[in-house]
C-alpha positions as CSV (number, residue, x, y, z in Angstrom):
1,X,1.7,25.7,-45.8
2,X,3.9,27.6,-43.4
3,X,6.7,25.7,-41.7
4,X,6.2,25.1,-38.0
5,X,8.9,26.4,-35.6
6,X,11.0,23.9,-33.7
7,X,9.7,25.3,-30.4
8,X,6.1,24.8,-31.6
9,X,6.8,21.2,-32.6
10,X,8.4,20.5,-29.3
11,X,5.3,21.9,-27.4
12,X,3.0,19.8,-29.5
13,X,5.1,16.7,-28.9
14,X,5.1,17.3,-25.1
15,X,1.4,18.0,-25.1
16,X,0.5,14.8,-27.1
17,X,0.9,12.3,-24.2
18,X,-1.1,14.6,-21.9
19,X,-3.9,14.9,-24.5
20,X,-3.9,11.1,-24.9
21,X,-4.0,10.6,-21.2
22,X,-6.9,13.1,-20.8
23,X,-8.9,11.2,-23.5
24,X,-8.5,7.9,-21.6
25,X,-9.6,9.3,-18.2
26,X,-13.0,8.9,-16.8
27,X,-15.0,12.1,-16.4
28,X,-14.1,12.3,-12.7
29,X,-10.6,11.0,-13.0
30,X,-7.8,13.5,-12.6
31,X,-4.1,13.4,-13.4
32,X,-1.7,14.1,-10.5
33,X,1.6,15.9,-10.5
34,X,3.4,12.5,-11.2
35,X,3.2,11.4,-14.8
36,X,1.0,8.4,-15.5
37,X,-0.6,8.5,-12.0
38,X,-4.3,9.5,-11.4
39,X,-6.8,10.1,-8.7
40,X,-10.6,10.3,-8.5
41,X,-12.4,13.6,-7.7
42,X,-14.5,13.7,-4.5
43,X,-17.9,12.1,-4.9
44,X,-21.1,14.1,-4.7
45,X,-22.0,15.2,-1.1
46,X,-25.0,12.9,-0.9
47,X,-23.1,9.8,-2.1
48,X,-23.2,7.0,0.5
49,X,-20.5,4.4,0.0
50,X,-22.2,2.0,2.5
51,X,-25.3,1.6,0.3
52,X,-23.7,2.2,-3.2
53,X,-23.3,-0.6,-5.7
54,X,-19.9,-2.1,-6.3
55,X,-19.9,-0.3,-9.7
56,X,-20.6,3.1,-8.2
57,X,-17.9,2.5,-5.5
58,X,-15.3,1.8,-8.2
59,X,-16.4,4.8,-10.3
60,X,-16.1,7.2,-7.4
61,X,-12.7,5.9,-6.3
62,X,-13.6,3.9,-3.2
63,X,-11.8,0.6,-2.5
64,X,-13.4,-2.9,-2.8
65,X,-15.9,-3.7,-0.1
66,X,-15.5,-6.9,2.0
67,X,-18.5,-9.1,2.1
68,X,-20.5,-8.1,5.2
69,X,-22.0,-11.6,5.9
70,X,-18.9,-13.6,5.3
71,X,-16.3,-11.2,6.8
72,X,-18.1,-8.9,9.3
73,X,-14.9,-7.6,11.0
74,X,-13.1,-6.3,7.8
75,X,-16.4,-5.0,6.6
76,X,-16.9,-3.0,9.8
77,X,-13.3,-1.7,9.4
78,X,-14.0,-0.7,5.8
79,X,-17.3,0.9,6.7
80,X,-15.7,3.0,9.4
81,X,-13.0,4.1,7.1
82,X,-15.5,5.1,4.4
83,X,-17.5,7.1,6.9
84,X,-14.3,8.8,7.9
85,X,-13.6,9.7,4.3
86,X,-15.2,13.2,4.7
87,X,-12.6,15.1,2.6
88,X,-11.1,13.6,-0.5
89,X,-7.8,15.3,-1.3
90,X,-5.9,15.4,-4.6
91,X,-2.6,13.7,-3.6
92,X,0.7,15.4,-4.1
93,X,3.2,12.8,-5.0
94,X,7.0,12.6,-4.7
95,X,9.1,10.0,-6.4
96,X,11.9,8.5,-4.3
97,X,14.8,6.1,-4.9
98,X,13.8,3.9,-1.9
99,X,12.8,0.3,-2.7
100,X,11.3,-2.5,-0.6
101,X,11.4,-6.2,-1.3
102,X,10.6,-9.4,0.6
103,X,14.0,-10.8,-0.2
104,X,17.2,-9.1,-1.2
105,X,17.0,-10.5,-4.7
106,X,13.2,-10.6,-4.8
107,X,13.7,-13.6,-7.1
108,X,11.6,-16.7,-7.5
109,X,12.4,-18.5,-4.3
110,X,10.2,-21.3,-2.9
111,X,7.3,-20.5,-0.6
112,X,8.1,-20.9,3.1
113,X,6.8,-23.7,5.3
114,X,4.1,-22.7,7.8
115,X,5.7,-20.8,10.7
116,X,8.9,-20.1,8.9
117,X,11.3,-17.8,10.7
118,X,13.2,-15.6,8.3
119,X,13.6,-17.5,5.1
120,X,12.2,-14.6,3.2
121,X,14.9,-12.0,3.8
122,X,17.9,-10.8,5.7
123,X,16.2,-7.4,6.1
124,X,14.5,-6.5,9.5
125,X,11.0,-7.7,8.6
126,X,8.3,-9.0,10.9
127,X,4.7,-9.8,10.0
128,X,2.6,-12.4,8.1
129,X,2.4,-13.6,4.5
130,X,-0.1,-15.9,2.8
131,X,1.3,-17.6,-0.4
132,X,-2.0,-19.2,-1.4
133,X,-2.5,-17.4,-4.7
134,X,-1.8,-18.9,-8.1
135,X,1.5,-19.0,-10.0
136,X,-0.2,-17.2,-13.0
137,X,-2.6,-14.3,-12.9
138,X,-6.2,-15.4,-12.8
139,X,-9.4,-15.7,-10.8
140,X,-7.6,-17.1,-7.7
141,X,-5.2,-14.2,-7.6
142,X,-5.2,-12.0,-4.5
143,X,-7.4,-9.1,-5.4
144,X,-7.1,-6.7,-2.4
145,X,-5.4,-6.5,1.0
146,X,-6.3,-4.1,3.8
147,X,-5.5,-3.2,7.4
148,X,-6.0,-0.7,10.1
149,X,-2.8,0.4,11.8
150,X,-1.5,3.2,14.0
151,X,1.3,5.5,13.0
152,X,4.2,4.5,15.4
153,X,6.5,7.1,16.9
154,X,9.8,7.0,14.9
155,X,12.7,5.9,17.0
156,X,16.4,4.9,16.7
157,X,16.0,2.8,19.9
158,X,16.7,3.5,23.6
159,X,19.9,5.4,24.1
160,X,20.9,5.1,20.4
161,X,22.1,8.1,18.3
162,X,23.4,7.0,14.9
163,X,24.4,10.4,13.6
164,X,22.0,9.9,10.6
165,X,18.5,8.9,9.7
166,X,17.0,5.5,10.6
167,X,14.0,4.6,8.5
168,X,11.1,2.4,9.4
169,X,8.1,1.2,7.3
170,X,4.8,-0.6,7.9
171,X,3.0,-1.9,4.8
172,X,0.5,-4.2,3.2
173,X,1.3,-5.9,-0.1
174,X,0.4,-8.3,-2.9
175,X,3.1,-10.5,-4.5
176,X,6.8,-10.2,-3.8
177,X,7.1,-13.8,-2.8
178,X,8.0,-16.3,-5.6
179,X,7.3,-13.5,-8.0
180,X,9.4,-10.7,-9.6
181,X,7.0,-7.9,-8.6
182,X,5.7,-6.5,-5.3
183,X,2.7,-4.2,-5.0
184,X,2.7,-2.2,-1.7
185,X,1.2,0.7,0.3
186,X,2.0,1.8,3.8
187,X,3.5,4.2,6.3
188,X,7.1,5.5,6.6
189,X,8.5,6.7,10.0
190,X,12.1,8.0,10.0
191,X,14.1,9.1,13.1
192,X,17.1,11.4,13.0
193,X,19.7,11.9,15.7
194,X,23.1,13.6,15.5
195,X,24.7,15.2,18.6
196,X,22.1,17.4,20.2
197,X,20.0,17.5,17.0
198,X,17.0,15.1,16.6
199,X,13.9,14.9,14.5
200,X,11.3,12.7,12.9
201,X,9.6,12.5,9.5
202,X,6.4,10.7,8.6
203,X,4.8,9.9,5.2
204,X,2.4,7.6,3.3
205,X,3.7,5.8,0.3
206,X,3.1,3.2,-2.3
207,X,5.3,1.2,-4.6
208,X,5.2,-1.4,-7.4
209,X,8.5,-3.2,-7.3
210,X,10.8,-3.1,-9.2
211,X,9.8,0.5,-9.3
212,X,10.5,2.8,-6.4
213,X,8.6,4.2,-3.5
214,X,6.3,7.2,-4.1
215,X,5.4,9.4,-1.2
216,X,2.0,11.0,-0.6
217,X,3.1,14.3,0.9
218,X,-0.1,16.2,1.6
219,X,-2.3,13.8,3.7
220,X,-1.8,14.6,7.4
221,X,0.1,12.0,9.3
222,X,1.4,12.1,12.9
223,X,2.3,9.5,15.6
224,X,-0.7,7.9,17.0
225,X,-2.9,8.6,14.0
226,X,-5.2,5.6,13.2
227,X,-5.0,4.8,9.4
228,X,-6.9,2.6,7.2
229,X,-5.1,1.4,4.0
230,X,-6.4,-0.7,1.2
231,X,-4.5,-1.8,-1.9
232,X,-6.1,-3.5,-4.9
233,X,-5.8,-4.0,-8.7
234,X,-8.2,-4.2,-11.7
235,X,-5.7,-5.8,-14.0
236,X,-2.2,-7.3,-13.9
237,X,-0.9,-3.8,-14.7
238,X,-3.3,-1.4,-13.0
239,X,-3.4,-0.9,-9.2
240,X,-4.9,1.5,-6.7
241,X,-4.2,2.6,-3.1
242,X,-6.6,4.2,-0.7
243,X,-5.5,5.9,2.5
244,X,-7.8,7.3,5.3
245,X,-6.7,9.3,8.3
246,X,-9.4,8.5,10.8
247,X,-8.3,11.4,13.1
248,X,-8.7,14.1,10.5
249,X,-11.4,12.4,8.3
250,X,-9.3,12.9,5.2
251,X,-8.7,10.4,2.4
252,X,-6.7,10.0,-0.8
253,X,-6.9,7.6,-3.7
254,X,-4.1,6.9,-6.1
255,X,-4.2,5.0,-9.4
256,X,-0.9,3.8,-10.8
257,X,0.4,1.3,-13.3
258,X,3.1,-1.4,-13.2
259,X,6.7,-0.6,-14.3
260,X,7.4,-1.4,-17.9
261,X,7.8,-5.2,-18.3
262,X,6.2,-5.9,-14.9
263,X,2.8,-7.7,-14.3
264,X,1.0,-8.8,-11.2
265,X,0.6,-12.5,-10.4
266,X,-1.5,-12.3,-7.2
267,X,0.6,-15.1,-5.6
268,X,0.8,-13.7,-2.1
269,X,-0.6,-11.2,0.4
270,X,1.3,-9.8,3.3
271,X,1.3,-7.4,6.3
272,X,4.8,-6.3,7.3
273,X,6.8,-4.1,9.6
274,X,10.2,-3.3,8.2
275,X,12.1,-1.7,11.1
276,X,14.9,-2.5,13.6
277,X,13.6,-0.3,16.3
278,X,9.8,0.2,16.2
279,X,6.9,-2.0,17.2
280,X,3.6,-1.5,15.3
281,X,0.1,-2.9,15.6
282,X,-2.1,-4.1,12.7
283,X,-5.7,-4.9,13.2
284,X,-8.5,-6.0,10.9
285,X,-5.7,-7.3,8.6
286,X,-7.5,-9.0,5.7
287,X,-7.0,-10.1,2.1
288,X,-9.3,-11.6,-0.5
289,X,-8.9,-13.2,-3.9
290,X,-10.7,-12.4,-7.1
291,X,-12.8,-15.5,-6.5
292,X,-13.8,-14.3,-3.1
293,X,-11.7,-16.5,-0.8
294,X,-10.7,-14.6,2.3
295,X,-7.5,-14.8,4.5
296,X,-6.1,-13.1,7.6
297,X,-2.9,-13.5,9.6
298,X,-4.5,-16.5,11.6
299,X,-5.4,-18.5,8.5
300,X,-3.8,-21.9,8.4
301,X,-2.0,-21.1,5.2
302,X,-0.5,-17.8,6.5
303,X,3.1,-17.9,7.6
304,X,4.8,-15.7,10.2
305,X,7.9,-13.8,9.0
306,X,10.7,-12.7,11.2
307,X,14.5,-12.6,11.3
308,X,16.2,-15.4,13.3
309,X,17.4,-14.2,16.7
310,X,14.9,-11.3,17.0
311,X,11.4,-11.1,18.2
312,X,8.7,-12.0,15.7
313,X,5.1,-11.0,15.2
314,X,2.6,-11.9,17.9
315,X,-1.1,-12.7,17.1
316,X,-3.6,-11.0,19.4
317,X,-6.6,-12.3,17.5
318,X,-7.5,-13.7,14.1
319,X,-6.8,-10.4,12.3
320,X,-4.7,-8.5,14.9
321,X,-1.0,-8.7,15.6
322,X,2.0,-6.8,17.0
323,X,5.2,-6.8,15.0
324,X,8.4,-6.2,16.8
């Protein structure tokens, strides 16, 4: 037998993980440019997500469907977003070193009392959190969280020019409160000002803390765009995010795994604005557990979150709020 060259052995070693991943993928599941992350190919042109079974929805990369009878408003939001998913793109992903957490330590702190005003964090957070999930992963874990939201205009604030970038984020999440992990997906809006130079940057993103934010760079996003975002999991270590731009009728689905040594609990669900300068609106904000229990920002067990001394979120309806 001839000896293999070191270069050939190296090529085979590098190819092995890719071959293994390809063998594990569903026929319509595609690897992305970021290792270990996948997406689902566009469904057949005649596929109708509104009439499809739950199994077919999952196979074709659509997010979980709210119960139409029990939760008509989130179902209507979901149905509108699925109808707007005319073009499924293969997401281009960019790893960052940005990290988001509900507390600076993100450690196991006690749940807040109803209406608490900032016990979660010293960051500039405003929104709502429901800590009704279990302390261990199981059937009562939060299964998915979703919301409609507009892309706000990035701003450093009236008359403010910091000489640098000022970042802002609006996101939905599962866990992060009384857990060591935090599963998130949302919108980033960054404003720049230095002297006479100014600018803004916008992106979609997801993160599984203690991992870092990953940007979705090729789905169109601009101030005023209405977006639907849903985040869910199929195990304690496998999660998915679904983004729909309802202006451009384009959608992207991303499948990703938990960082090494991290597992979901499903303890809490949240809808958050993380910004010093921007106000954003969430509507049809909704979450459900694996057992089918449903929650929104007006639920009796949902807590408002804000920093003492600054404006907090304002409910405009059972599932709609403004976060300042």
